[in-house]
N, C-alpha and C positions, 0 to 999 in steps of 0.2 A: 666361402662368402661371408661377408660381414653381414650382421644382424643390422637390420635398419632401425635409424634413429628416430625416435618420438619426437617434433621438435613442436613446440607451443608457438602457435601463433604471436607475432607479436604484439597485433591487435589486442590480444586476451591478455597480455602480459600488461601492457600499460591500462587497462581497465580493472586488471587485479591489484596493480599499484593504485590506481585512483581511486578505488575502492578502498584502500587499508589506508592511505593518508585520508579520506574524509573520515573513518571510523577514528582517526587519533586526532584530528580536528575536532571531531564534535564531543570526543571525550575530555577534552582540551578546553571546549569553549565555557567562558565564563558568562555566568547567567547572574539576571537581576530581578529582585521580588515585583516588580510591577510593571505594566506598562501603560504610556500615556498613549491614549486612543485620539485626541483633539481637544483643543479649547475652541469653545464655544463662547459666543455671545447669547446676549439673552439672561433670563434668569433661572435658578437652582429647578422649579417645580416643573416650567414649561423643557427645560432639557433630561431632567429625571423621564418624565412622560416619553419624550422621543426615543432615549435609549433603551427604556423598558419595550418596547413597540421593536425595536430593532433587533434587541435580543432574544424576543419570541421569535420575530420571523426568521432569524439565524439559526435556529434550531434548539434554541435554549428556555426551559421552564422557569419561570421566576417563582423560587419558593420563598421568597422572603422580603422583609427591606425594612428600612428605619433610617430615622435622623439622628445621629449621634449626639448631634451638637449643632446649633443655627449655623446656615451656610455650609450643612453637608449631609449629603442623602446615600443611603450603600443599598445595592440591590444585590441580593443572591440569586443565584442559578445555579440548576443541575440539568444534566441530560443522562439517557441511557449510556452515554460512552464513559461518564464518568462513574457511573454508578456500578458499572460492569467490573471498572479498574477500581472501586473500592472494592468490589466482593471479593477480589483476586490479591488484595495486598493485606497483611497483619495490620489491623488495627486503621485499616483504609478507609473508615468513614470519615474521617478527616479532609480528605481529599475529595469525598463525594460531590463537592460544591467548587463554585470560583465565585470571588467576589469582584463587584464592580462598584465604584463610586463615582459624584457629581461634588464636585466641590468648590464652592466660591473662593477666590484667590485674588484681592484685589478687585480689579474692573473686569475680570476675565472668571471662564466657568471651564474647570478641568475634568475631563472624564476620564479615568484611569482604571484598571482591573488588574487581578492578581496575572502573574507570569506561570500558565500552566505546568511547563517544563521544571520552574524553578521549584514549586511547590510541590510537584510529582516526585521531585528528589528529596527536597526537605521530609517529605512523608514517606518515603520510601515505599511509593507506590511502585505495580507491579508494569507500570508503562510510563513512557514519560511524556504522554497527554499533548505531544506536539499536534494531532489531528484537532484537539479540541483548543488549540493556539491559534492555527490557523481559521477555526470558526469564528474565534471571538474578534481577529484580525479582518475578517470578512464583514462583521457584524456591525462592529464599531471603531475599526480604523486602526492603525499601528504608529506612530510617528518616533517612538523611541522607549526603551526599558530604563528603568532607574531605580533607584532606591541602595545606591552601593556603588561607589566609584569605579571600582574592580570589577566585583562581583565574587562569585564564587562558581567552579566547577560540579559536575554533578557527583563527582567523586567523593568532594568538600563535605556537600550539602546533605548527603547519605550517612557522614559521620560527625554532622556539626553539634559543636557547642561551643558556646560564645569564648568560654577561658576555662582554663583546669579549675575542677570543683564545681562548676555547672552543668546542669541538666542536658543531657540528651533528649534524641525523640521517644526514646522508649525508656525514658526514667518521668514518667507523667505523675500529676498527682492524681494520687487514688483517693476519691470523693466519700464513696459509700458502696457498700454493698447491699445485696437483697438475694429473697430465696430463690428468685428465679428473674428472666431476663421480662416476665411481664409486669413486675411489681419494680422493678427499678425503673420503667418507663412511667409508670404510673406516677412512682417517686416525683420524679424528676419534673412531667407536666404539670403534677400539683402545685410544686415549689415553685415553678416559673409564673403559674399564673396567679399565685399568693404575692408574689414578687419580694420571696426571701432573698434577704442578701442585697434589695437593691437590684434585684434582676430582671427581666423581663423575656419573654421568646421571642424571637426573630424568626428563626423556621425551626424545622425538622424533617430530615431527610432519612428515610430507612434504606439501609445496604440489602438489596436482592440476595435472597439464598443464605443470609445470614440472622442471627441474631444481634444485630448492630445498628444503630441510630445515632444519628450525630446532631445537635442542637445548637443553633446558634444562638449565643446571649447578649442581649444588651445589660450594660451595669451603667446603675443609675450616677448621676453626676453629681447628685447629693451625699453619696457615701463618701469618707473620706478614705483617698489614697486608691479605691480601687475603680472611682469611674473612668469612662471612657474617655468625658474632655478633660479631664485631670490628667490622664498619661499622656494623651495626643497633645494637649497644650505646651506641653514640657518638651516633646523627643520629635515633633513632627513640625520642623520649626523651617524646611529647607524649600527653595523656592517653587518645586515639584511635591504636591501633598501625596504623604504615605495612607490615605485615608481608607482603601482597599485593605488594611490592615486588621479593621473590624469587619464585624464583631467577635468574639472569643467564642470556642467551642466547648462543648461538654458531650463526650463519646459515652453512650451506653453500649457496652459489648459483652453479650452474657447477662450474668447477672451483677457486674461491676459496672460503676459509673467513674468515667474518667477526665481529666482537661489535660492538657499538655502546659506544663509547668510554666509560668509567665519568663521565667529567666529565658526559657528556650523558645515560646511565644513568639515574645516582645524582641528577642534578639534575632532573631531567623528573618524580621521585617525590617528591623534596623540595625544588618550586620556593620555599617560602620562607625555606629554611636559609640562615642569616647563613653571611657569607665567614670571619669570624673572632669569637672568643669561645668562650665555653662551647658546648657539643653544635655545634660548627660544620662546615664543611669543611674548614679547615683545621688541624683533630684527626685529620682520615683522609688529610691531603695523602698519605701512603705509597699509599695505596690505587688510586688510578688505574692508575698503572704496575706495581704488585703484581698486581692482577688483570689485566692485559693480559699477562704473564709468564706467570703459572698457565695463561690460555687457550691463550697462544701453546706450551705444552708441551703441552696435551691434546691441539690442534692436529696437532702434529706439526713444529712449525716447527723448522728446521735453523737456526741462527745463522751467517753466513757473517763470514769472515774481516774483511770490510768495513764491518760494523755497529758501531755504537758501542754498549760497554754500558749506557754510563751515562746513556745518552739515551732 
């Protein structure tokens, strides 16, 4: 007697094939940094109030906001899902928030926000934040993703740098070091309150279960090379505005104060920006060092005699 053969039902085979195809498709999906939620009429102030209310009704906490320049408002939100994912991720505090912007562009007002899966992969988070993406789309809408013509895959984002010799996610600016976490937090709070380096505090979010906090930092437009308006006026020139690029962050992790180096932080928001020509990185070449200096001052960095002022 021949042993009975085990046969897998055709429906099960088909299901397994479809699951495998879906996994491959998801891995190859090209993500873009921002989402256009809607184009609205009216004025920026009224639309901003409406957006805040919709975010809160949609399960988000508004942790801060500011106007980086005329005609633009940035709203920063967090929730338990973002904070819990941040807690499971190395230097995950950068991803503990999402940024939403209301921007006047000609006669229309654009409402846009950071695309959670894009930034989850750029910040090497433990989760792709698809659930958060769904929440934002339900609260504000989703017309299209934008910010890059082709986009980047999750794999590309997790090892992203703009070009050879430029920084990765894990090559941050080391702004200052203190005896412990409490001292580091106090120094940053004091520096931002005093507007050192032309900075101001936009928000603070503490990551649960970790000695880690992320601060949103406004950069004053009167400070040469580092101001929010100076940089965005040059590089944010396309019909759909990338205002949710702002604000920059400082991360207090343990007793260290960090920031993503600007050659990474700007490039990850504007991956298609050319190196040379009009509206290019070359036209803001003074910005990375200027931003680092401003954030160092806010973090209370004390320069030693051995440090080279010109490097």
